[in-house]
C-alpha positions as CSV (number, residue, x, y, z in Angstrom):
1,M,0.2,0.1,0.1
2,R,3.1,2.7,0.6
3,R,4.0,2.3,-2.5
4,I,0.5,2.9,-4.4
5,A,0.3,5.9,-2.2
6,T,3.7,7.0,-3.3
7,A,3.0,6.3,-7.3
8,S,-0.8,7.4,-7.2
9,F,1.0,10.6,-5.1
10,I,3.9,12.0,-6.7
11,G,2.0,10.8,-10.2
12,T,-1.0,13.1,-9.8
13,A,1.2,15.9,-7.7
14,I,3.3,16.1,-11.0
15,E,0.6,16.4,-13.5
16,F,-1.4,19.4,-11.1
17,Y,1.9,20.8,-11.0
18,D,2.0,20.9,-15.0
19,Y,-1.6,22.2,-15.3
20,Y,-1.6,24.9,-12.2
21,I,1.8,25.9,-13.4
22,Y,-0.4,27.6,-16.5
23,G,-3.2,28.7,-14.2
24,T,-0.4,31.0,-12.5
25,A,1.0,32.0,-15.5
26,A,-2.3,32.9,-16.7
27,A,-3.0,35.2,-14.0
28,L,0.2,36.6,-14.1
29,V,1.6,37.4,-17.5
30,L,0.4,35.0,-20.7
31,D,-1.8,37.8,-21.8
32,D,1.1,39.6,-22.4
33,A,2.7,37.0,-24.4
34,F,0.2,35.8,-26.6
35,F,-2.2,38.3,-26.5
36,P,-0.6,41.8,-26.5
37,E,-2.6,43.8,-29.1
38,L,-5.6,43.2,-26.7
39,S,-6.9,45.8,-23.5
40,E,-6.1,44.7,-20.1
41,T,-9.8,42.9,-19.5
42,A,-9.7,41.3,-23.0
43,G,-6.4,40.2,-22.9
44,T,-7.3,38.8,-18.7
45,L,-10.6,36.9,-20.5
46,A,-8.6,35.5,-23.8
47,T,-6.0,34.0,-21.2
48,L,-8.8,32.7,-18.7
49,S,-10.3,31.7,-22.0
50,T,-7.2,29.4,-23.1
51,F,-7.8,28.1,-19.0
52,A,-11.4,27.1,-19.9
53,V,-10.3,25.4,-23.1
54,G,-8.0,22.7,-20.9
55,F,-11.4,22.0,-18.9
56,A,-13.3,21.6,-22.0
57,A,-11.1,18.7,-22.8
58,R,-11.1,17.1,-19.7
59,P,-14.4,15.1,-19.9
60,L,-13.7,13.8,-23.8
61,G,-10.2,12.8,-21.7
62,A,-12.1,11.1,-19.2
63,A,-14.4,9.3,-21.6
64,V,-11.5,7.9,-23.5
65,F,-9.1,7.0,-20.7
66,G,-11.9,5.6,-18.5
67,H,-12.8,3.2,-21.3
68,Y,-10.0,1.8,-21.7
69,G,-8.7,2.1,-17.8
70,D,-12.0,-0.2,-18.0
71,R,-11.1,-2.4,-20.6
72,I,-7.0,-3.1,-20.0
73,G,-6.6,-1.4,-17.2
74,R,-5.5,1.3,-14.6
75,K,-1.9,1.0,-14.7
76,A,-1.2,1.3,-18.6
77,V,-3.7,4.6,-19.1
78,L,-1.9,6.2,-16.2
79,V,1.1,6.1,-17.7
80,V,-0.1,7.4,-21.0
81,S,-1.7,10.5,-19.1
82,L,1.2,11.3,-17.5
83,L,2.8,11.3,-20.7
84,M,0.6,13.7,-22.3
85,T,0.2,16.0,-19.9
86,G,4.0,16.3,-19.0
87,L,4.8,16.8,-22.5
88,S,2.5,19.3,-23.8
89,T,3.2,21.4,-20.8
90,G,7.0,21.6,-21.4
91,L,6.2,22.6,-25.0
92,I,4.2,25.7,-23.6
93,G,7.3,26.4,-22.1
94,L,8.7,26.4,-25.8
95,L,6.4,28.1,-27.4
96,P,7.5,31.1,-29.3
97,G,5.0,34.4,-28.6
98,Y,2.6,36.3,-30.4
99,D,5.5,38.9,-31.2
100,T,7.6,36.3,-33.7
101,L,4.5,33.4,-34.1
102,G,1.5,36.2,-34.8
103,V,-1.4,34.5,-34.5
104,A,-0.5,31.5,-34.9
105,A,1.1,31.6,-31.4
106,P,-2.6,31.4,-29.1
107,V,-3.6,28.7,-31.8
108,L,-1.1,26.4,-30.9
109,L,-1.3,27.4,-27.3
110,V,-5.1,26.4,-27.7
111,V,-3.8,23.3,-29.0
112,L,-1.0,22.6,-26.5
113,R,-3.9,23.4,-23.6
114,L,-6.4,20.5,-25.1
115,I,-3.4,18.2,-25.3
116,Q,-3.0,18.7,-21.5
117,G,-6.4,19.0,-20.6
118,L,-7.2,15.5,-22.2
119,G,-4.2,14.0,-20.3
120,L,-5.5,15.2,-16.9
121,G,-9.2,14.0,-18.0
122,G,-7.9,10.8,-17.5
123,E,-5.2,11.2,-14.6
124,W,-7.7,11.8,-11.7
125,G,-10.1,8.6,-12.4
126,G,-7.4,6.2,-12.2
127,A,-5.0,7.8,-9.4
128,A,-8.5,7.4,-7.3
129,L,-9.4,3.7,-8.2
130,L,-5.4,2.9,-8.2
131,A,-5.7,3.8,-4.4
132,V,-9.3,3.0,-3.7
133,E,-9.1,-0.7,-4.6
134,H,-6.0,-1.5,-3.2
135,A,-7.2,-0.4,0.4
136,P,-8.7,-2.4,2.5
137,R,-12.6,-1.4,3.5
138,G,-12.2,0.4,6.4
139,K,-9.4,2.9,5.2
140,R,-10.3,4.0,1.6
141,G,-10.9,7.2,2.5
142,L,-7.2,7.5,4.1
143,Y,-5.1,5.8,1.4
144,A,-7.8,7.7,-1.1
145,A,-5.7,11.0,0.5
146,A,-2.7,9.7,-1.3
147,P,-3.6,11.5,-5.0
148,Q,-5.8,14.2,-3.6
149,M,-2.7,15.5,-1.9
150,G,-0.9,15.3,-5.3
151,S,-3.0,18.6,-5.7
152,P,-1.9,21.1,-3.4
153,V,1.7,19.5,-3.2
154,G,1.5,20.2,-7.1
155,H,0.5,23.5,-6.6
156,S,3.0,24.7,-4.0
157,A,5.3,23.5,-6.1
158,A,4.3,25.6,-9.0
159,T,3.7,28.2,-6.8
160,C,7.4,28.2,-5.4
161,T,8.8,27.5,-8.9
162,F,7.2,30.7,-10.2
163,L,8.2,32.7,-6.9
164,L,11.7,31.8,-7.2
165,M,12.0,33.2,-11.0
166,S,10.5,36.5,-10.2
167,T,12.5,36.9,-7.1
168,V,15.9,36.1,-9.1
169,L,14.8,37.6,-12.2
170,S,14.0,41.3,-13.1
171,D,10.5,41.7,-14.3
172,D,11.5,42.2,-17.9
173,A,13.5,39.3,-17.7
174,F,10.4,37.4,-16.1
175,D,8.2,38.5,-18.5
176,S,10.3,37.7,-21.4
177,R,11.5,34.3,-20.9
178,G,11.4,33.4,-17.0
179,W,8.2,32.3,-16.8
180,R,8.8,29.7,-19.4
181,I,11.4,27.4,-17.1
182,P,8.6,25.9,-14.8
183,F,7.2,24.6,-18.4
184,L,11.0,23.1,-19.0
185,I,11.0,21.6,-15.7
186,S,8.5,19.4,-16.3
187,F,10.2,17.3,-18.9
188,V,12.0,16.3,-16.0
189,L,9.0,15.6,-14.1
190,V,7.8,13.6,-16.6
191,A,10.8,11.2,-16.5
192,V,10.9,10.6,-12.8
193,G,7.0,9.6,-12.7
194,L,7.4,7.1,-15.1
195,V,10.1,5.2,-13.5
196,I,7.5,5.3,-10.7
197,R,4.1,4.4,-12.5
198,L,5.7,1.6,-14.4
199,R,6.7,-0.3,-11.2
200,I,3.1,-0.6,-9.9
201,A,1.1,-3.1,-9.9
202,E,-2.6,-3.7,-11.6
203,S,-6.1,-3.5,-9.3
204,P,-7.2,-5.9,-7.2
205,A,-11.1,-4.8,-7.9
206,F,-9.8,-4.9,-12.2
207,A,-7.7,-8.3,-11.8
208,K,-11.0,-9.7,-10.4
209,V,-13.0,-8.4,-13.6
210,T,-10.6,-9.3,-15.8
211,A,-10.1,-12.8,-14.8
212,E,-14.0,-13.6,-14.6
213,R,-14.1,-12.0,-18.3
214,N,-17.0,-9.7,-16.7
215,T,-14.9,-6.2,-18.8
216,A,-17.7,-3.5,-19.8
217,K,-17.8,-3.1,-23.9
218,A,-18.8,0.6,-23.4
219,P,-18.1,1.2,-19.7
220,L,-19.3,4.9,-20.2
221,V,-22.4,3.7,-21.3
222,E,-23.3,1.3,-19.1
223,A,-22.5,3.6,-16.3
224,F,-24.9,6.2,-17.8
225,R,-27.5,3.3,-18.2
226,R,-27.1,2.3,-15.0
227,H,-25.9,5.0,-12.5
228,P,-27.6,8.4,-14.2
229,K,-28.4,9.6,-10.6
230,E,-24.8,9.7,-9.9
231,M,-23.2,10.7,-12.7
232,L,-24.7,14.0,-13.0
233,L,-25.4,14.6,-9.0
234,G,-21.9,14.0,-8.6
235,A,-20.4,16.6,-11.3
236,G,-22.9,18.8,-9.3
237,M,-21.3,17.6,-6.2
238,I,-17.8,18.5,-6.9
239,T,-18.0,21.7,-8.8
240,V,-17.9,23.5,-5.8
241,V,-14.3,22.2,-5.6
242,Y,-13.5,23.6,-8.7
243,V,-15.1,26.9,-7.9
244,M,-13.4,27.7,-5.0
245,F,-9.9,26.9,-6.1
246,Y,-9.7,28.8,-9.7
247,T,-11.5,31.7,-8.3
248,A,-9.5,31.9,-5.4
249,A,-6.1,30.3,-6.9
250,T,-6.2,31.8,-10.5
251,Y,-8.7,34.9,-11.0
252,C,-7.7,36.0,-7.3
253,M,-4.4,36.4,-8.4
254,T,-5.1,39.1,-11.3
255,Y,-8.1,40.8,-9.3
256,T,-5.5,41.3,-6.4
257,T,-1.9,42.1,-8.4
258,D,-4.1,44.1,-11.3
259,D,-7.3,46.2,-9.4
260,L,-5.6,46.0,-6.0
261,G,-2.2,47.3,-6.2
262,I,-1.0,43.7,-4.2
263,P,2.3,43.0,-5.5
264,K,3.3,39.8,-7.4
265,N,5.7,37.9,-4.8
266,D,3.0,38.9,-2.1
267,M,0.1,37.2,-3.5
268,L,2.3,34.3,-4.2
269,L,3.2,33.9,-0.7
270,L,-0.4,34.6,0.5
271,T,-1.8,31.9,-2.2
272,L,0.7,29.0,-0.2
273,V,-1.2,30.1,3.3
274,A,-3.4,28.8,1.8
275,V,-2.4,26.0,-0.3
276,A,-1.2,24.6,2.8
277,V,-4.9,25.4,4.7
278,L,-6.1,22.8,1.4
279,G,-3.3,20.4,2.1
280,V,-3.6,19.9,5.8
281,S,-7.3,20.3,5.8
282,T,-7.3,17.5,2.5
283,Y,-5.4,14.8,4.5
284,L,-7.4,15.4,7.8
285,V,-10.9,15.2,6.2
286,A,-10.2,12.4,4.0
287,R,-9.0,10.5,7.0
288,W,-11.9,11.0,9.1
289,S,-14.3,10.7,6.1
290,D,-13.5,6.2,7.5
291,R,-14.8,7.0,10.7
292,V,-18.3,9.6,10.2
293,G,-19.0,8.8,6.3
294,R,-17.8,10.9,3.6
295,R,-21.6,12.5,2.7
296,K,-22.4,14.4,5.7
297,L,-18.4,16.0,5.7
298,I,-19.2,16.7,1.9
299,I,-22.7,18.5,3.7
300,G,-20.8,20.2,5.9
301,G,-18.5,21.2,3.1
302,A,-20.9,22.8,0.9
303,V,-22.5,24.9,3.4
304,F,-19.1,26.5,4.8
305,G,-19.0,27.2,1.1
306,T,-22.2,28.7,0.7
307,V,-21.4,31.3,3.3
308,W,-17.8,32.0,2.3
309,G,-18.5,32.9,-1.2
310,A,-20.4,36.2,0.0
311,V,-17.6,37.3,2.0
312,L,-14.5,36.3,-0.1
313,F,-14.2,39.7,-1.8
314,P,-15.2,41.9,1.2
315,L,-12.2,40.3,2.6
316,L,-10.3,41.0,-0.4
317,D,-11.1,44.6,-0.8
318,T,-9.2,45.3,2.5
319,G,-6.0,45.4,0.9
320,N,-4.7,43.8,4.2
321,H,-2.3,40.6,3.6
322,V,-3.8,39.0,6.7
323,L,-7.5,39.3,5.9
324,I,-6.5,38.5,1.9
325,A,-4.9,35.4,3.6
326,V,-8.1,34.5,5.8
327,A,-9.6,34.7,2.4
328,L,-8.0,32.5,0.5
329,S,-7.4,30.0,2.9
330,G,-11.3,29.9,4.1
331,A,-11.7,29.5,-0.4
332,L,-9.4,26.2,-0.1
333,L,-10.7,25.0,2.9
334,C,-14.1,24.7,1.4
335,M,-12.6,22.6,-1.0
336,G,-10.5,20.6,1.6
337,I,-13.7,19.6,3.4
338,I,-14.9,18.7,0.1
339,Y,-12.0,17.3,-1.8
340,G,-10.7,15.4,1.1
341,P,-13.5,12.7,1.0
342,A,-14.6,13.1,-2.7
343,D,-11.7,10.6,-4.1
344,A,-13.3,7.5,-1.7
345,Y,-16.5,8.8,-2.7
346,M,-17.3,8.8,-5.8
347,P,-15.6,5.8,-7.1
348,E,-17.5,4.1,-4.3
349,L,-21.0,5.3,-6.1
350,F,-19.7,2.7,-9.0
351,G,-19.1,-0.7,-10.4
352,T,-15.5,-2.0,-11.3
353,R,-16.5,-3.1,-14.6
354,M,-17.6,1.3,-15.0
355,R,-16.2,2.7,-12.3
356,Y,-12.7,4.8,-14.5
357,S,-15.4,5.8,-16.6
358,G,-18.0,7.0,-14.1
359,A,-16.4,8.3,-11.7
360,G,-13.7,10.3,-13.9
361,F,-16.0,11.4,-16.1
362,S,-18.6,12.9,-13.5
363,Y,-15.2,14.3,-11.8
364,N,-14.0,16.2,-14.8
365,L,-17.9,17.2,-16.0
366,G,-17.9,19.2,-12.5
367,G,-14.9,20.7,-14.0
368,V,-16.0,22.0,-16.9
369,L,-18.8,24.4,-15.2
370,G,-16.6,24.8,-11.9
371,G,-13.1,25.0,-13.4
372,A,-14.0,26.5,-17.0
373,A,-17.0,28.6,-16.4
374,A,-16.6,30.1,-12.6
375,P,-12.9,32.3,-13.5
376,L,-14.9,33.4,-16.5
377,V,-18.1,34.6,-15.0
378,V,-16.7,36.2,-12.3
379,T,-14.4,38.3,-14.2
380,A,-17.6,39.2,-16.4
381,L,-19.9,40.2,-13.5
382,A,-16.9,42.3,-11.6
383,E,-16.1,44.0,-14.9
384,S,-20.3,44.6,-15.3
385,Y,-20.7,44.9,-11.9
386,S,-18.6,44.3,-8.8
387,A,-15.9,41.4,-7.8
388,T,-18.2,40.9,-4.7
389,V,-21.2,39.7,-6.7
390,G,-18.8,37.1,-8.1
391,G,-18.8,36.4,-4.9
392,W,-22.6,35.7,-4.2
393,F,-21.9,33.2,-7.7
394,M,-19.7,31.2,-5.7
395,S,-22.3,31.0,-2.9
396,G,-24.7,29.6,-5.5
397,I,-22.8,27.4,-6.8
398,A,-22.0,26.5,-3.1
399,L,-25.8,25.6,-2.7
400,L,-26.3,23.7,-6.1
401,S,-23.4,21.3,-5.1
402,L,-25.4,21.2,-1.3
403,L,-28.3,20.1,-3.2
404,C,-26.6,17.1,-5.4
405,V,-24.7,15.6,-2.6
406,L,-28.1,15.9,-0.3
407,A,-29.2,13.5,-3.0
408,L,-27.1,11.0,-3.5
409,P,-26.2,7.8,-0.5
410,E,-23.5,7.3,1.6
411,T,-21.0,4.7,0.6
412,R,-18.6,4.1,3.5
413,E,-19.7,0.9,3.6
414,R,-20.1,-0.5,0.2
415,D,-18.1,-3.2,-1.1
416,L,-16.6,-2.8,-3.7
417,D,-16.0,-6.0,-5.4
418,T,-20.3,-6.5,-5.1
419,L,-21.3,-3.3,-6.3
């Protein structure tokens, strides 16, 4: 189990590092590098749109990788997803900007972002199943925390890398070439992750299905036919996680640096504080879910998010560094409370024959609703009305997620082999 937990954690951390460096770069520099002819607001929206493209590709990636993950095994597709995400990320670091390639630069950026999204769409489901299907029933929440911890660790690594580059380089050097270095590091990380993932074994639950020759011919179709409620409500439940994270970590970075005048390095440090809160809460709540159940904890997180969305931007608007840290930490605490149990909860909703497809597609469908749309909607609301109105939108999404989880069952005692 230690080897499995390590493999699911490290692989996920590497892939989320790849994903988050794009989000950080989108908030700080990509508008100038790839959309220099647009106004500040239009450039921000254009850059966030390329960010959204990756999320739009994730359900497709979940469908494709889920199909083969349920047909030929979890391990093989996890290797491919790692390669797709890591190599496309590294190539973004090599991509010339608008000044060199003209309109071809943003087009190629979108293509690489699509490939990155496809790879990450297959990552979460496989990493979650790798941990959950190996774990004993009473410790599924604990071991499922391993891949979930990859998210805060990957984000911290991405933030620290950008912080280092912006500290040792001048603003001009950082804007022209320094932002590329975090992307290029991905080439090295992919090699490390590949070695680790090639050494893991197939999960016992899937091995049992293949031994009985009971694999599904069309697992995603079967998941929708047998579990339509779980597919749609699961997507709605997880939406608030994406809304809280990508608004706090991406849009709030742009809002505080551009509109409030907070120094870039200060915001990177304050974001690190919030991500530390995310990591601790994710682990503790995931572990706790083995004792008290997944559902009631997720309900508590959604209720907290309904309240916190309304106070997020008023806290940011104070310009006080301590209150900004509190604002961001509260948003990511909401995420951690839900995110911790979700890695065990969503796979437990589905049978082994279609678990990769069902859990992965549902999770990434929530990503389109929350991660792709939320920063764009919050940006538009802040521009048309005020940032506080964008916070009310976040509260509305949290309420929607609360209603979805209220309609789902508890899964802690389920037997994965007989579901």
